[in-house]
ZAMARGU-4260 file (C-alpha; in steps of 0.2 Angstrom, whole numbers, plus 5000, padded with zeros to 4 digits):
<rodrens>
0) 4955/4998/4665 | 4951/4979/4668 | 4939/4978/4683 | 4951/4965/4692 | 4966/4976/4689
5) 4957/4991/4697 | 4952/4981/4711 | 4970/4976/4713 | 4976/4994/4713 | 4962/4999/4725
10) 4967/4985/4738 | 4985/4990/4736 | 4981/5008/4739 | 4970/5003/4754 | 4984/4992/4761
15) 4996/5006/4760 | 4984/5018/4768 | 4981/5005/4782 | 4999/5002/4784 | 5002/5021/4786
20) 4988/5022/4798 | 4994/5007/4809 | 5012/5015/4808 | 5005/5032/4814 | 4994/5024/4827
25) 5009/5014/4834 | 5019/5030/4833 | 5005/5040/4842 | 5004/5026/4856 | 5023/5026/4858
30) 5023/5045/4860 | 5009/5045/4872 | 5018/5031/4882 | 5034/5041/4882 | 5025/5057/4887
35) 5016/5048/4902 | 5033/5040/4907 | 5040/5058/4907 | 5025/5065/4916 | 5024/5052/4930
40) 5042/5048/4931 | 5045/5049/4949 | 5030/5040/4955 | 5033/5026/4942 | 5049/5022/4952
45) 5038/5020/4967 | 5024/5009/4961 | 5029/5004/4943 | 5019/5003/4927 | 5007/4990/4934
50) 5003/5002/4949 | 5001/5017/4937 | 4989/5006/4927 | 4978/5002/4942 | 4978/5021/4946
55) 4972/5025/4929 | 4958/5012/4929 | 4952/5019/4946 | 4936/5028/4949 | 4936/5038/4965
60) 4920/5045/4974 | 4922/5060/4986 | 4908/5065/4997 | 4909/5084/5001 | 4921/5095/4992
65) 4927/5104/5008 | 4945/5110/5011 | 4949/5092/5016 | 4940/5084/5002 | 4948/5095/4988
70) 4965/5092/4995 | 4963/5074/4995 | 4957/5074/4977 | 4971/5086/4972 | 4983/5073/4978
75) 4975/5059/4967 | 4971/5069/4952 | 4990/5075/4950 | 4997/5057/4950 | 4983/5052/4937
80) 4968/5043/4944 | 4957/5038/4930 | 4941/5047/4936 | 4933/5055/4951 | 4915/5059/4955
85) 4911/5072/4968 | 4895/5070/4977 | 4890/5086/4986 | 4872/5095/4988 | 4879/5111/4996
90) 4881/5127/4988 | 4898/5137/4990 | 4897/5149/5004 | 4909/5164/5008 | 4917/5152/5022
95) 4920/5139/5008 | 4929/5151/4997 | 4940/5157/5011 | 4948/5141/5016 | 4947/5131/5000
100) 4960/5134/4986 | 4948/5125/4974 | 4934/5137/4976 | 4934/5156/4972 | 4923/5171/4976
105) 4915/5168/4958 | 4910/5151/4965 | 4899/5158/4978 | 4881/5152/4976 | 4886/5138/4964
110) 4885/5120/4968 | 4901/5115/4977 | 4903/5098/4968 | 4902/5107/4951 | 4913/5122/4956
115) 4927/5110/4963 | 4926/5098/4949 | 4929/5112/4936 | 4945/5118/4945 | 4952/5101/4950
120) 4951/5095/4932 | 4963/5109/4927 | 4976/5100/4936 | 4977/5085/4924 | 4969/5083/4907
125) 4971/5064/4908 | 4958/5063/4923 | 4940/5063/4920 | 4929/5073/4933 | 4911/5071/4936
130) 4899/5078/4950 | 4882/5074/4957 | 4872/5089/4965 | 4864/5077/4979 | 4867/5074/4997
135) 4874/5057/5001 | 4858/5054/5011 | 4847/5057/4997 | 4857/5045/4986 | 4856/5032/5000
140) 4838/5034/5001 | 4834/5033/4982 | 4849/5024/4974 | 4861/5015/4987 | 4868/5005/4973
145) 4875/5021/4966 | 4891/5019/4977 | 4894/5001/4972 | 4903/5007/4955 | 4918/5015/4964
150) 4935/5008/4967 | 4935/5018/4984 | 4923/5030/4992 | 4930/5044/5003 | 4918/5053/5015
155) 4923/5070/5022 | 4915/5080/5036 | 4901/5067/5037 | 4888/5066/5052 | 4889/5049/5061
160) 4872/5043/5055 | 4877/5046/5037 | 4894/5037/5040 | 4885/5022/5047 | 4872/5021/5034
165) 4885/5023/5020 | 4898/5011/5029 | 4885/4997/5030 | 4880/4999/5011 | 4899/4999/5006
170) 4903/4985/5018 | 4890/4973/5010 | 4896/4978/4992 | 4915/4975/4998 | 4919/4993/4992
175) 4933/5002/5002 | 4927/5017/5012 | 4939/5030/5019 | 4931/5042/5032 | 4940/5059/5035
180) 4937/5073/5046 | 4946/5089/5050 | 4939/5097/5066 | 4949/5112/5072 | 4967/5106/5075
185) 4963/5088/5075 | 4963/5076/5059 | 4954/5060/5059 | 4954/5046/5046 | 4945/5029/5048
190) 4947/5015/5034 | 4933/5002/5033 | 4937/4987/5021 | 4932/4969/5024 | 4948/4963/5016
195) 4963/4971/5008 | 4977/4960/5000 | 4994/4967/4997 | 5007/4958/4986 | 5020/4972/4985
200) 5021/4978/5003 | 5038/4986/5000 | 5044/4983/5018 | 5059/4994/5024 | 5075/4985/5027
205) 5070/4968/5019 | 5083/4954/5020 | 5090/4947/5004 | 5085/4930/4999 | 5102/4922/4996
210) 5099/4904/5002 | 5118/4903/5009 | 5111/4891/5023 | 5101/4880/5010 | 5110/4882/4993
215) 5100/4875/4978 | 5109/4863/4967 | 5113/4876/4953 | 5120/4888/4966 | 5131/4874/4973
220) 5138/4871/4957 | 5142/4890/4954 | 5151/4891/4971 | 5161/4875/4965 | 5167/4885/4950
225) 5177/4896/4961 | 5194/4892/4968 | 5200/4906/4978 | 5217/4899/4982 | 5222/4898/4964
230) 5216/4915/4959 | 5227/4930/4954 | 5225/4946/4964 | 5213/4954/4951 | 5201/4940/4952
235) 5203/4937/4970 | 5198/4955/4974 | 5183/4955/4962 | 5175/4940/4967 | 5157/4943/4974
240) 5155/4943/4993 | 5141/4931/4992 | 5154/4918/4984 | 5166/4922/4998 | 5154/4919/5012
245) 5147/4903/5004 | 5165/4897/5001 | 5171/4900/5020 | 5154/4893/5026 | 5158/4877/5017
250) 5174/4876/5026 | 5167/4881/5043 | 5153/4868/5042 | 5165/4854/5038 | 5175/4859/5054
255) 5160/4862/5065 | 5149/4847/5063 | 5138/4855/5049 | 5133/4868/5062 | 5133/4887/5055
260) 5138/4901/5066 | 5124/4906/5078 | 5129/4916/5092 | 5139/4933/5092 | 5155/4924/5098
265) 5154/4911/5083 | 5150/4924/5071 | 5165/4934/5076 | 5175/4919/5074 | 5168/4917/5057
270) 5172/4935/5052 | 5190/4932/5058 | 5190/4916/5047 | 5186/4926/5032 | 5198/4940/5036
275) 5212/4928/5036 | 5208/4924/5018 | 5213/4941/5013 | 5229/4941/5001 | 5244/4948/5009
280) 5258/4956/5000 | 5277/4951/5001 | 5279/4959/5018 | 5264/4950/5025 | 5253/4965/5026
285) 5235/4961/5020 | 5230/4969/5004 | 5215/4981/5002 | 5201/4969/4996 | 5185/4978/4998
290) 5175/4963/4992 | 5182/4953/5008 | 5177/4968/5019 | 5160/4968/5011 | 5159/4949/5015
295) 5164/4952/5033 | 5151/4966/5035 | 5137/4956/5028 | 5140/4940/5039 | 5124/4944/5050
300) 5112/4945/5036 | 5120/4932/5025 | 5118/4919/5039 | 5100/4923/5042 | 5091/4906/5041
305) 5079/4903/5026 | 5061/4901/5032 | 5044/4905/5029 | 5039/4921/5038 | 5026/4919/5052
310) 5015/4932/5044 | 5015/4921/5028 | 5013/4905/5038 | 4997/4913/5046 | 4990/4916/5028
315) 4993/4898/5023 | 4983/4892/5038 | 4969/4904/5034 | 4951/4897/5028 | 4953/4907/5011
320) 4969/4899/5007 | 4963/4881/5011 | 4946/4882/5003 | 4947/4888/4985 | 4931/4890/4976
325) 4926/4897/4959 | 4923/4915/4968 | 4940/4915/4976 | 4951/4930/4971 | 4968/4927/4962
330) 4977/4932/4977 | 4971/4917/4987 | 4973/4906/4972 | 4991/4911/4970 | 4994/4909/4989
335) 4987/4892/4989 | 4999/4887/4974 | 5014/4895/4983 | 5009/4884/4999 | 5009/4869/4988
340) 5026/4873/4981 | 5033/4875/4998 | 5026/4858/5003 | 5033/4850/4987 | 5046/4857/4976
345) 5052/4871/4987 | 5056/4858/5002 | 5049/4870/5015 | 5055/4886/5007 | 5046/4899/4997
350) 5050/4903/4978 | 5067/4910/4976 | 5065/4929/4974 | 5078/4930/4960 | 5087/4947/4965
355) 5104/4950/4973 | 5111/4966/4981 | 5124/4978/4972 | 5142/4973/4977 | 5160/4975/4973
360) 5164/4962/4958 | 5168/4963/4940 | 5154/4964/4928 | 5155/4946/4921 | 5155/4938/4939
365) 5141/4948/4945 | 5130/4944/4929 | 5134/4926/4931 | 5129/4925/4949 | 5114/4936/4946
370) 5108/4924/4932 | 5110/4909/4943 | 5097/4917/4955 | 5087/4923/4941 | 5085/4907/4932
375) 5081/4898/4949 | 5067/4911/4952 | 5060/4907/4934 | 5060/4889/4938 | 5051/4891/4954
380) 5038/4903/4947 | 5035/4890/4932 | 5032/4877/4946 | 5019/4888/4955 | 5011/4892/4938
385) 5007/4873/4936 | 5000/4873/4954 | 4989/4889/4949 | 4984/4880/4933 | 4978/4864/4942
390) 4969/4874/4956 | 4959/4885/4942 | 4954/4869/4933 | 4948/4861/4949 | 4936/4876/4951
395) 4931/4876/4932 | 4940/4892/4928 | 4952/4894/4913 | 4971/4893/4916 | 4974/4910/4908
400) 4963/4918/4921 | 4978/4923/4931 | 4993/4929/4920 | 5010/4922/4921 | 5016/4940/4924
405) 5005/4941/4939 | 5012/4924/4946 | 5030/4929/4944 | 5027/4946/4953 | 5018/4936/4967
410) 5032/4923/4969 | 5045/4938/4970 | 5035/4945/4984 | 5030/4930/4993 | 5039/4934/5009
415) 5031/4951/5010 | 5012/4947/5007 | 5000/4955/5019 | 4981/4955/5022 | 4972/4970/5030
420) 4955/4966/5038 | 4947/4981/5047 | 4932/4980/5058 | 4916/4988/5051 | 4909/5004/5058
425) 4894/4995/5065 | 4906/4984/5076 | 4916/4999/5082 | 4900/5008/5087 | 4890/4994/5095
430) 4890/4993/5114 | 4892/4974/5113 | 4908/4975/5101 | 4917/4991/5106 | 4936/4989/5108
435) 4935/4994/5127 | 4953/4987/5130 | 4961/4998/5117 | 4952/5013/5123 | 4956/5011/5141
440) 4974/5006/5139 | 4977/5020/5127 | 4969/5032/5140 | 4982/5028/5153 | 4990/5043/5145
445) 4976/5056/5147 | 4984/5067/5134 | 4987/5054/5121 | 4978/5054/5104 | 4964/5043/5110
450) 4957/5058/5120 | 4953/5066/5103 | 4944/5051/5096 | 4933/5051/5111 | 4930/5069/5109
455) 4925/5068/5091 | 4912/5054/5095 | 4906/5066/5108 | 4904/5080/5095 | 4895/5069/5083
460) 4883/5065/5098 | 4881/5084/5101 | 4877/5086/5083 | 4863/5072/5084 | 4855/5081/5099
465) 4856/5099/5093 | 4857/5098/5074 | 4873/5109/5074 | 4891/5108/5081 | 4896/5116/5097
470) 4903/5134/5097 | 4901/5138/5079 | 4897/5156/5084 | 4906/5165/5099 | 4890/5168/5109
475) 4887/5149/5109 | 4904/5144/5116 | 4901/5146/5135 | 4883/5138/5135 | 4889/5123/5124
480) 4903/5118/5135 | 4891/5111/5148 | 4881/5103/5134 | 4897/5095/5126 | 4902/5089/5144
485) 4885/5080/5146 | 4888/5072/5128 | 4906/5066/5134 | 4899/5059/5150 | 4884/5050/5141
490) 4896/5042/5128 | 4908/5036/5142 | 4893/5029/5152 | 4885/5021/5137 | 4901/5011/5134
495) 4905/5008/5152 | 4922/5017/5150 | 4930/5020/5166 | 4941/5035/5159 | 4943/5053/5163
500) 4943/5067/5150 | 4950/5083/5156 | 4938/5099/5155 | 4952/5108/5145 | 4948/5096/5130
505) 4930/5100/5131 | 4933/5119/5131 | 4945/5117/5116 | 4933/5108/5106 | 4920/5121/5109
510) 4932/5134/5104 | 4936/5125/5088 | 4918/5129/5082 | 4919/5115/5069 | 4932/5125/5059
515) 4942/5117/5045 | 4959/5126/5046 | 4967/5123/5028 | 4984/5119/5036 | 4976/5104/5044
520) 4966/5099/5030 | 4981/5100/5018 | 4990/5088/5030 | 4976/5076/5031 | 4973/5077/5012
525) 4991/5071/5009 | 4989/5057/5021 | 4972/5051/5015 | 4977/5052/4997 | 4992/5041/5001
530) 4981/5028/5009 | 4969/5028/4994 | 4983/5025/4983 | 4988/5010/4993 | 4971/5003/4992
535) 4969/5006/4973 | 4987/4999/4969 | 4987/4985/4981 | 5005/4991/4986 | 5012/4996/5003
540) 5001/4992/5018 | 4987/5004/5023 | 4984/5008/5041 | 4971/4998/5052 | 4960/5006/5056
545) 4960/5023/5064 | 4972/5037/5062 | 4973/5053/5073 | 4983/5068/5070 | 4986/5082/5083
550) 4992/5098/5075 | 4995/5106/5091 | 5009/5094/5095 | 5013/5088/5078 | 5010/5070/5083
555) 4999/5056/5076 | 4994/5038/5081 | 4986/5023/5073 | 4972/5015/5084 | 4964/4998/5081
560) 4945/5001/5086
</rodrens>
């Protein structure tokens, strides 16, 4: 065979093989994606593909695989975090095996991190599990930067001194830290994060962005294309309620000196005005037009004035928004771009969200109306994109460093942006910066959740002084009551807190004996995993900054300390 012909045949075979390989690879990728969509179907409806991707890229560090710790990880492994690392220098005891579903009798004597990792990994083959057989204190002594690599660090059942040391290291590295503790029938969480930005806060009962009070040009033209008076019955009863309200608002404004209905009396008159537009049969009886009933029902929300929410205005006025530098994160660059849009193209309004609610209408009318809003949203997002490009170029960064997809998502959620800033543990524990007002005002109710926070602080003080927790053994309970009372009094005195803690709570905490009941651990595990997912996905708003759960009364409270 001629050398060139042989080479040609070889190349042809290679191309075919390559084509088959690529086709198979694409087929495998598509199958994997479909499998994941099926596996994570319900959660994808909550936080979308991008939220799931953030989860799959996350590396979570858990310190101490106690009952609470493994419950938290269980609720992160099941939805598919990318990887976890357990840091725990303890060996498994009989007590561990008795209250921890992820440890068995066969685990006794093994390292707790290793034993828990093996069983947790069985829950989800997509998740990578690692363990370190060291105490967090030893790691902080030898390699504090070890903790910098994680998306979030979750510390469980840690003594106060370790919490403060680790909290300081993570604070300076801007790594979120979630402190969790189950103590008897009390659950405690503390979120420590310098700044956490939320684009998709998913607020309950969010108002639609319809712009009926400030219709944009394309919407005005669309409204004009409808003539309710000359429509037949079918079209009249299938006109979207947004159009109905807009048409009658035009008439109202022309008759009321361009002033929209504002108070209850005026809105009732406007509802009646719309009601009179319902078609009547030959006997003068109003027809059953559900779209008009929908319009009447939605008058209140439809007439809501278009304005920038005060929370977003506050963000516009912040230092991070107004001082863009090369280190500024994409959230603040996009926020500044939106601010510039509001002051220029937006004429004082945020970008149009581009969505409308479901309503009674024929398909074509609904789609046409939806497209008007959608196209305006795309125009507004394109204008914001230009502002983003200019800002990035001004600080020497390439325009593509923030994707168009991210900017569109930001514009869609511009009304719901949130930034959570927690105080550091050092600030909370310092005598000079303790939040005395919050503690004192909360203690007006002597049986509220604040008393449990103070008791947990006193328990930590007891541990510092005695290197053990009170009442662990029955014979210690009585003698530890007076010792714990001394710790409570010294805590209140040190912070100059003029509050009273009932003796009943001191007795109760001694009887707890530092137990970690699985029922409370399971509840806290679900709550902590939920907050960790909020931090990882930058969706939904995490609590700020302390959460207390009282299993005795099944109540909880969030405190800002």
